LOPA-95674 format. One record per residue (C-alpha): residue number from 1; residue in one letter; x, y, z. Coordinates in pm, 1 decimal, decimal comma. Each point is the difference from the previous one (the first is absolute). Example, Ala and Ser with C-alpha at 12.3 -4.5 7.8 and 13.67 -1.06 7.14 Angstrom:
# LOPA-95674
+-----+----+----------+----------+----------+
!   i ! aa !       xx !       yy !       zz !
+-----+----+----------+----------+----------+
!   1 !  A !   1230,0 !   -450,0 !    780,0 !
!   2 !  S !    137,0 !    344,0 !    -66,0 !
+-----+----+----------+----------+----------+
//
This chain:
# LOPA-95674
+-----+----+----------+----------+----------+
!   i ! aa !       xx !       yy !       zz !
+-----+----+----------+----------+----------+
!   1 !  M !   1342,6 !   -207,3 !   -842,2 !
!   2 !  K !   -295,5 !   -210,8 !   -111,3 !
!   3 !  S !   -342,1 !    160,4 !    -20,1 !
!   4 !  I !   -299,4 !   -124,4 !    200,8 !
!   5 !  S !   -375,6 !     38,4 !    -36,2 !
!   6 !  G !   -199,3 !    276,3 !    164,7 !
!   7 !  K !   -189,6 !   -258,4 !    207,5 !
!   8 !  K !    321,5 !   -138,2 !    146,6 !
!   9 !  L !    131,7 !    349,8 !     71,7 !
!  10 !  C !   -325,0 !     81,5 !    183,0 !
!  11 !  K !     53,9 !   -297,5 !    232,0 !
!  12 !  I !    359,0 !    108,0 !     70,2 !
!  13 !  I !   -108,6 !    359,9 !     67,6 !
!  14 !  E !   -272,7 !   -116,6 !    241,1 !
!  15 !  N !    254,0 !   -211,4 !    191,6 !
!  16 !  K !    214,2 !    314,1 !     41,0 !
!  17 !  G !   -280,8 !    185,9 !    179,7 !
!  18 !  W !   -173,2 !    179,5 !   -287,0 !
!  19 !  I !   -380,9 !      7,3 !     11,2 !
!  20 !  L !   -227,3 !    -23,0 !   -303,8 !
!  21 !  K !   -190,0 !    328,4 !     -1,1 !
!  22 !  K !   -207,9 !    -43,8 !   -315,5 !
!  23 !  I !    -11,3 !   -157,6 !   -343,9 !
!  24 !  T !    -51,4 !    229,3 !   -296,0 !
!  25 !  G !    -47,5 !   -199,3 !   -318,1 !
!  26 !  S !    304,1 !   -224,5 !    -30,2 !
!  27 !  H !    215,6 !    198,8 !    245,0 !
!  28 !  H !     29,0 !    -89,2 !    367,5 !
!  29 !  I !     70,7 !    303,4 !    217,3 !
!  30 !  Y !    202,0 !    -71,4 !    315,8 !
!  31 !  E !     70,7 !    228,5 !    294,1 !
!  32 !  K !    262,3 !    -18,1 !    273,0 !
!  33 !  P !   -179,8 !     62,6 !    333,7 !
!  34 !  D !    282,1 !    179,5 !    183,5 !
!  35 !  E !    115,8 !    205,9 !   -296,0 !
!  36 !  S !   -180,0 !    206,1 !   -259,7 !
!  37 !  K !    106,6 !   -222,5 !   -289,3 !
!  38 !  I !   -226,7 !   -138,5 !   -269,3 !
!  39 !  I !     91,9 !   -257,5 !   -264,7 !
!  40 !  S !   -200,7 !   -100,8 !   -306,1 !
!  41 !  I !     61,9 !   -352,0 !   -132,8 !
!  42 !  P !   -141,2 !   -101,1 !   -339,5 !
!  43 !  V !   -151,5 !   -349,3 !     10,7 !
!  44 !  H !    -72,6 !   -128,0 !   -351,3 !
!  45 !  R !    -84,0 !   -370,4 !     23,7 !
!  46 !  N !    326,4 !   -182,9 !     60,7 !
!  47 !  Q !    212,0 !    216,4 !   -228,7 !
!  48 !  D !    342,4 !     93,5 !    128,6 !
!  49 !  L !     65,9 !    364,6 !     75,8 !
!  50 !  K !    243,2 !    186,1 !   -222,0 !
!  51 !  L !    341,2 !     31,8 !    164,1 !
!  52 !  G !    -15,8 !    380,8 !     15,9 !
!  53 !  T !   -337,9 !    -12,8 !    173,0 !
!  54 !  L !    119,0 !   -267,4 !    242,2 !
!  55 !  K !    316,5 !    192,7 !     89,6 !
!  56 !  S !   -198,8 !    319,9 !     54,6 !
!  57 !  I !   -245,9 !   -174,6 !    234,0 !
!  58 !  M !    288,3 !   -168,3 !    184,2 !
!  59 !  K !    166,7 !    338,6 !     52,8 !
!  60 !  M !   -321,1 !    157,8 !    136,0 !
!  61 !  A !    -68,7 !   -300,1 !    227,0 !
!  62 !  E !    366,1 !    -25,0 !    106,4 !
!  63 !  L !     21,6 !   -363,5 !   -110,8 !
!  64 !  L !    317,8 !   -186,6 !    -85,6 !
!  65 !  E !     46,7 !   -267,9 !   -265,8 !
!  66 !  D !     27,5 !   -254,6 !    282,4 !
!  67 !  D !   -354,1 !     90,9 !    111,2 !
!  68 !  L !   -132,8 !   -114,9 !   -338,1 !
!  69 !  I !    171,9 !   -337,9 !     19,8 !
!  70 !  A !   -104,0 !    -90,3 !    354,1 !
+-----+----+----------+----------+----------+
//
């Protein structure tokens, strides 16, 4: 799996129905309206996320690798 930037992941998350709740420093906090889930995505310029961080966020957001490509 290839890593992507936090900015790009934010766009993908928003397309999946997550809503930006607030921005704290360099972290964007997203919330799923129907569920009580919260995800924090680090956005540091255009730096790619570390693979462990990306996989953890994908697991919490129930994203597949195909969602990142599309």
